[in-house]
N, C-alpha and C positions, 0 to 999 in steps of 0.2 A: 504493500500499500504506499505510494509514494505521491508526496503533495507539492512541493516546490517547483521541479521542474516539471510539471504536467504539460498541458496544451495551452496555457492561457498566459503566453507571452506577452498581449496586449494588456493584459490586466496587470502584469508586474510592471512593464516599461510604460504603458500609455493608456490611459482609460479614455478609449476614445467615445464611450458614450457622455463622456462630460461635454463633448463638443457637437453632439448630435442635433440636427435643427429639427429632426421629427421623432420625438420618443414615443414608444408606445405607451398607452395608456395604463398607469401604474398600479398594481396592487403589491402587497406584502406577500413575499414567498415563504420566507423562513426569517426566524428571530434566533440569534445566539447569544445568550445572556440579555444583554442591552441593546444588541446590534442588529439592524436589520437589514435583510437583503431583499431588495424590489425585482420585480417581472423584467424591468427595463434594465436591470444589471446583469441578468443573465441572456435577454433576448439582443442586447447590443453586442455582447462578446459571442454570442453566436452568429450573428451577422458578420461580424470580422471574420470570424474563423473560415466561414463559406468562402468570404473574399480571397481569402489565403488558399484556398482549395483543400482544407483540412476535411478528412474523413475519419469518422470514427468507427471502431469495431460495434463499440455500444450506442448509447444515447448520447450524444455530445452535449444537450442541454444537461442531463443529469450529472455527467464529468463536471460541467461549468460549474453548477450548485454546488456540487462537493468540495471543489476547491475552494469557491467563495464562503462555503461553511468554515472551512479550515481555517481560512484568511479573517473572518470576523471571530473565530474562537481566539485566535492570537490577539487579536485587537482587544478584544474584551478583557483578556487577561494582563495584556499590557498596562490598561488603564486600571486595574484592580491592583498591578502592583506599582503603580505610579511611575513608570517607565516614561520618559520625556523626551521629546526631538526640539531642537533649537531651530530659530527661523533661518541661520546661517546653513543647518543640515538641509532644511527645506529647500533653499534656493539653490544649494549645491547640487543638490539630487535632481531638480527639474531643469538645471541647465544641461546637466549630463544626457536626459531623457531627451530632450530637445535636439540635441547636438547629432544624438543617434538617428533619429527620426528626420531630421533634415538631410542626413547623410544618406539617408535610405531613399527618401523621396526626391532628392534632388536638390532642393533650394528650399529657402524660407517663402519666396513667394509661393511655390507649388504647394506648400504647406498650409498657407494661407488662404490660397484658392482652393485647396481640398475642402477646408472645413469652413470656408466663408466668414473666417474671423482672422483679426491681427493676430501677430505673435503675443504681443502685451495680453490681448483677451484671453486668448488660450491659456498663458502661463496663470493668470490670475483665476480661471476656470478651472484649472489643475491643482491649485495649491492645497486646498484640503484632501484630494486623493492623494497626493506624494506623501503630506505629514502621515495619513493612515498608513501607507504601505511603509514608511519608515520605521512606524511604531511597531508593525507586523515582524519587519526583520530583526530589530531589536530584542523583539521577545522571542524569535525563534533563535537568534544568537545566544541569549541568556541560556535556553534548553540546552545548546550543543557546543557553546565555546570550550569548554572544558574536555571533551571528548578527545582521547588521542588513540592511534592505532599503532599496533607493534608490527616488526617485518613478517613474524609468523603469522599473523592476522592477513597482511596484504599477500601472502603466498596461498593461503586456505582460500582466500575470495577468488584468486586467479584459477584455481584449481575448480571452481564450483561455475564456473562460465563455461558453458556448451561450445565447442570448438568452432560451430558455424556460427558464433555470436560474438568471437573476439573481434574487437573493433580493429579496421582497418587505418594504418596512420599514414597520411600524405606525405611527400619530400618535406624534410626540415632541415634549415641552415642554421649554422651559427655563424654571426657575422661579428669582424672587429674592424674597427675603422679609427682614423686619425682625421679629425677636423680642425680648420683654420679659418678665422673671419678675418677678412679685408680690413685694416685699419682706415677708421674715417677721418679725413682732414679736417682741422678747425675752419678753413674754409668753406667745406660742405655743410657743417652743421651751422655755420653764419648764415650761409645761404636759405637754409630752409626755415631758420628763426625769421629772417627778414621777409619770405613771402607768408609765414604765419602773420606775422603784425600787420602785414598788408591787409590779408583776409580780415583779420581784426577790426581794423581801421574801417574797411568797407562795410562790415556788417554794422557798426556803431551808426555809421553813415547812411544807413538803411536798406543795404543789401541783405537779403534773407540767406541765413546761415544755413538752412538745409540745401538750399541751391547750391552755394559754395561747396558744401559736404558733398554733394552729388558729383561735381564736376572736377574737384580736387582731391578729395581725402582718398587716402591710399588705404584704410581698413575696408577689405571687400565685403566684410560680414554687414557694415552699417553704412557704407556709403550710399548705396542704392536706397536706402531708406533715409536720406538726408541727416545721415550721422546719428541717428536716432538708437539708442542700445536698448530702449525699454525697460521697465522696471527691475533694479537689481540692487543686491545688497552689497556692503561695504567688503564683505568678504571674496566677493566674486571680481572686484577689481583690483589691480596692483595699487600698493598703498601711496605711490607718488598722486595718482590718478584720484583716487578715493579720498584723498586730503582735500582735494580741490573739490570734487564734485559734490561732497556734503557740506561743503562752507560757503558757497556762491548762493545769492540770491535768485529766485525765479525769473528768467529771462536774462540773466547778467552772463557777459561772456568774459572768461578768465584771462589771465595771462599765459603765457606758455608754459606748458607742464611737460616736463622731461621724463619718460619712462622707459623700461627696457624695448619698447616697440618702436621708439621715436619721440616725436614732440608733437604735442596736441594743444589746440585750444578748444573750451569746452563752454557749452550752454545749458543751464538749468531749465528743464521743461516743467519738472514736478516734483515735489519731495513728499512721500506717502509713509510716515514713521520712520522706520528703519531701512525705507527703499527710497532710490532716488532714479528718476529718468532724466539723461540728459543726450544732448547731440555733443559729436565731437568731430573734428577735422585732425587727421592723422598724416603727419608728413615723414618720411623716414630719409635722412640723408645718405647720398650713394657714393660708393668708393670710386675713385678716378679708374680708368680703366688701365693705365700704367700699373697702378697700386695691385689690381687683380691679377694683372699678368706677372707680375713680380711675386705675387702669392702663390700662383699656380706653378712657377717654375720651382719655387722652395719647395712645395710638396712634391713635385716630380724627382727633385734630389733626394729627397728623405727616403720616398718610395725605391727609388735606385738602389741605395744603400742597404734597403732591407732587402731587396733581392739579391743582393752580391752577399749578402751575410756581413756586413759592416756592422750592422746595428740590428738587434731583434725588435720585431714588431712592438712587443710589450714595452720594450726600454724607450723606443721612440714614440709610444702613445704617453707614457709617462714625462717625458722630456718634453714635446711638441705640441700635444694635442690640445684644443680648447674646448673640448666638448666635456664638461664638468661631470656628466653622468657616467661615462664610459672611460676617462681618461686614466683613472688609476685603477682599472679594472683590465689592465693590458688592450683597452679600446674595445672590449667586448661588450657588444649592445644587449641592451634588454628589451625584450618585446613589451611593449605598453599593454598589450592586450591580456597577456597571461602572465607576465612578472617573470617569465623565464629566459633563458639565453637563446630558445628555439624560436625560429619563425617558419611559418608556412610561406610558400611564395606569394600567395596572396596578402599577406599581413607587411610586405616589404613595400614602401613608396616605390611607383614605377620608374622615376630617375634612378634610384640606387639600383634597384634590378636590374634595369637595363646595362649597368656598369658591371654588374656580376654574374649574371644569367650563363655566360658561357665557361666561367674559372672553374678549374680542378680546386679539390681541396689544398690549401696552402698556398694558391696563387694569390698575387696583389693586384688590384685593378690599376687601370688608369685615373689620374685626377679628374675630377668633374665637379662642376659647381651645381649648388641646389639651394634649397631655403630649408631653414629650420622650420619647427612647429610657431616659432614666432615670427615666421615670415622674413628673417634676415637672412642676407646673402651668405652663404657658406661653402668652402671648399674643402674636398675630403677625397680620399682613396680609401678602399676596402680590401678586406683579405676574408677569403670564405676557409673558416677554422675548421667546420666540419659540415658533412652533407650526408644526410640518410635517406636510404632509397624507401620507396613506397612499400610498406610491408603490415604484416599483422602483430598486434601488439604483442610483448614478449616482456617478462621480468628484466633481462640484460639491457636492452636497449630503452625501455619505456618505463623504468620503476617509478619514477616520480608520477607519471601520469595514473598509473595503476594504482598507487599509492592514494592519491588522491580522490580516485573513483573507490576504493576501498573505504575510505575513511566518508566521504559521502553517503555510502549505503549503510556503514555504521551509524551515522548520526541519523539517517531517516527512520532507522529501526527504533533509535532512542524516541526521536518525535512520534512516532505511533504510538509509542508507550502511553508517552506525556498525555496525547489525545483520549486515549482508552481511560486515561484517571481523570482527565478535565470533563470529559463527557458524563461522569458519575454525578458531578456536583454541579453542572452548567445546565441552565434551563435552555432547552432546544424545542423550536416548534417547525415543524415544515408544513406547507399547505398539502390539502390531500390531492391535488393536482400533481404532484412530486412526491407524494408519499410511498409510490410504488417504484421509485428509482432503484436500479440495482448497485447502490452505493459500494464502492470498495470495502469502506467500512461500514458494516451492518447497523452499528450502534446510532449512527445518527438517527434513523428512525425508531429504533427502540426506546430510548432514553424519553420518547414524548410524553 
């Protein structure tokens, strides 16, 4: 009996019913403690699953209801245990979810068009839902966080998996890199500041901030929206930006603000409690062609020395690399999706993958130019440290992955036991229209 990874991806990441324009006529389907499940909750999730092409071997609506029953049981207990989430946690989780769905649908505009609402409106609609999700996650963590697993348990778990059910592992690579950033001259910085001061004067003299942001801002996420960020908390902004955003008056245009992304001017649109909505124009100083050419030559020289054995990749990374995350780890990169050093090819950015796709293990790539996660120009070269062939999972090559699966299985059994215990003391009511569902846990109906 497994609850969390079930079918309801939409429930966990994005409550589509929150944005629905045409909700079904509601009725109370279930009550868990003091928490209510509505017919619209089930119907909207069922609709999304149909759109995703999901097919259930049983009754999909019953599966959805059982998952919702579990979520409400966790939520009810979280409140009884006085578990709390902060506005900062809610805002951070909300940003992560929206970034994910924007990446899936293609753009903010497409997301807004699909739901017929602005991003700001959708975030406000989703806020309470995200808070509930975080409470249920914290409650589940409270149940399972202290659970450990031994090597013998991992081996026993692997033995229990039928041969035809052992997962297939795609090609995975471990990649090392040495990265360096071109120096920005004082003249380039001064030119950007002068341009921003010019924009500021134009705005003070009547030009629209939003128009200049569309035309000139180098923040791709906000420029097309007139520089508007939407309501955000202090924690979602870099400190230098937040310090200004929370201290200017409505309509006021700030002085120039320097952050790790470049130089900005801001205009406050509104402030709601601990949230602000600002417009900004971002300009980033560009390194000169000569400086970039010289940096590329320097990296070429370092790569040449590595290939000839004059210096090891690890020593060169420690000495030269400017990537703080990999510099002191021999240049070994960490996969942001998994937290491990292994990448599937689909998890490598296209520019980097093109540079290494034909390399053998131990080979060093040519130097290439790309941009980091903050949009800054960076030059780097890479080395393929390891590359696995597609294979069925085994304890020798995939121990960490199997250990994680075994631990998740053990935790799920602990959760199942917890549910059984809580059902003995928690009020549960399920409407007769769903009382005949073949729930995986039969006690959902028995306790009524």
